[in-house]
N, C-alpha and C positions, 0 to 999 in steps of 0.2 A: 211522063209515062217513063217507067223504068225499059230497057231495053232489053227483049229474049237472052242478048248474049251476059249482059248482066246477072242475070238470074240461076239461083243456087238451089235444086230440087231437095224442099223435106219431106216431113211428115209428120202429120199434129195429129193428134187422138183429141175428139170432140163427142161431147152427149146426144143423143139424135136430138135431145132441144133446140142443143145451139145448133147445127147440121141442117135441122129441118127451116129453123129460124133467119141462117143464111143463106140460104136457097130462093123463102121467099120475099126476103128482102134484092139480092140478087136481082129475082125475075122480076120483081117492080123496078128494080136498079136500073136492069138492063146491062148491067154488068158480070161479071163471072165470080162464082166465090173466092175463086186467087185473091181476085182483082178486093175486093173488099175485107179480105185478111189482111194481103197487105196494107190495103187504108191503113187497117186498124192500129197492128206494131208500128205504120211511122208516129199515129198518133198517141200510142204509150208510148213509145222513148223520147219524143219531144215532149212529153206530162212528165218523165224520169228525168231531166236533165236538168243543172241548176236553173239556165231561163226558167225553163217552166215552170220550174217551182217558187222563182222568183215572180213571177208574174200571177200566180198561181195566188202570191200571198199580199204586191198590191193591190189585187183583185180586191181579194176579201177586208184589207185595209181600205178598200176608195169605196166600200159598202158600210160600210164599218160607220154608223150613227145614222144614215139614210133612211130610217125607217121606223117610225114611232108609234106606240101604245097606250096605252091607256092604262092597261097594269102594271104598276108600279114597282112588285114585286121579282122581273124576272132576272135579274142578276143572282136574283140570291136563288128561289127555283127552279132557274132555265131546266135544268135538267127532271124535273117535272111534268113541265111544260113540253118539253118532246118528247117525252115518256109517253103524253096524254097525245102528242099530234099522231102519233103514229100507231097509236091503237085506232085511232078515230074512225 
C-alpha cells in the first residue's frame, strides 16, 4: 500500500456511469473509489511498459495453434467470422 505522504491529490472527471459502477464495486470490495482508481492506474501503466507488451505478445503466441476448429476457411474468412461472432 502506498503511504499517504507519497500521494498527490488530483482531479479526474468521470461519467455518471463510470462513477456509479466504481462506487458499487468499491462497496462490494470494501475499498474506496480512490483505491480502485489507483489500482486501475497501476494495471494500465504496467500494460503500457515494454515488459507488459512483451508479456502480452508472449501469451498470444503461446495460445496460437492451441485451439482447433472444424471450419477449414478461418484463415481466409476470419474477419467475417469475427463480425458474425460479435453480432450474435
